[in-house]
N, C-alpha and C positions, 0 to 999 in steps of 0.2 A: 320866431322865425315866420316870413309871410309864406303863400302860398308860391308864389313864383319862383322864391329860392327851392324848396320842395321840386320845382318842374325842371328847373335847370339840373339841380342835382341829378336827377332823373336821365335828362338828355345826356348829361356826360357821362352815367354810369352804361346808358345803353350804347351811347356812340364808343366807348371805348369795349366792351363787350362785343359788338357787331365788326368791329374793325380789327380786331383779334382773332388772328383765323385758328390757332390752338383751342380758345376760349369756344368760338363756334362751333368746332368738332365735339369738344366735351358737348357741350349743351344738345347737339343733336344726337350724340350717341346716347346720350339720359334720356332724351325722349323719345326716343326710336324705340328704347328697351324699356321704357315705360307704357308706348302704346303697342308695342308685341306681348309684353306681361298681362296688361289688360284683356287684349284677347285670349289668351290663352285662359287668364280664371274667368272670361265668362263665356267661354266654349267647355272646359273640363271639370273645374271646381266649383262655380257658382251658379251652372246651369239652372237645377232645378228651382233656385230662389228666384231666377231673373223668370222663370216661367210661371211664377205664382201670381205675376199681374202684369200686366201691359203696362204701366207707366214704369215699374222698374225694370223690363225690358228696354224698352224706348228711350227712358233715360241715361241706363247702361251704353248702348250701344250705341245713343245719339253722342255722348261723352269720348266714346271710342273713337267716331267718324271724327268729331272736332279738333282731338288730340293726332290722330293721323293724316288729317289735311293739314293742320300746323307742322306736323314733321315733314310731309312734304313739302312746303311752301317754304319751310326754313333750309330744305336742303337744295332746293333750288335757286336761293337766295346765296347761300353758302358755295356753290357750283360757279355762279355769276360772278361772284366776289372774288373766288380763285381766280377764273379767268380774269377780271379786272386787274389781280395783282400782278398775275405771269405778264400780262400786255405791259404794264407799267414797268415791270423790271427789265424785257427786251428793248422797251423804247426808252429807257436810260443808259443801257448799255451800249445800243446800237446805236 
């Protein structure tokens, strides 16, 4: 298989996933639970391990920040797509 075929398949999967509201909400919920779980884990369960070295600390909390930022951006995308879908429904019916 050529590399272009993989790229086209990836674009089709992403387009299907991003345009399906229930799939977006499932993934948004999973990323929210994962980011909150990582924050809770870092605060209460592995806090002594994270305090043992600055690179562990920065790496863990950096990963938490990136995942939280991704969740926020993905939530914003979902909200904008929901508004767009609802506007398209009212435009088609009205």
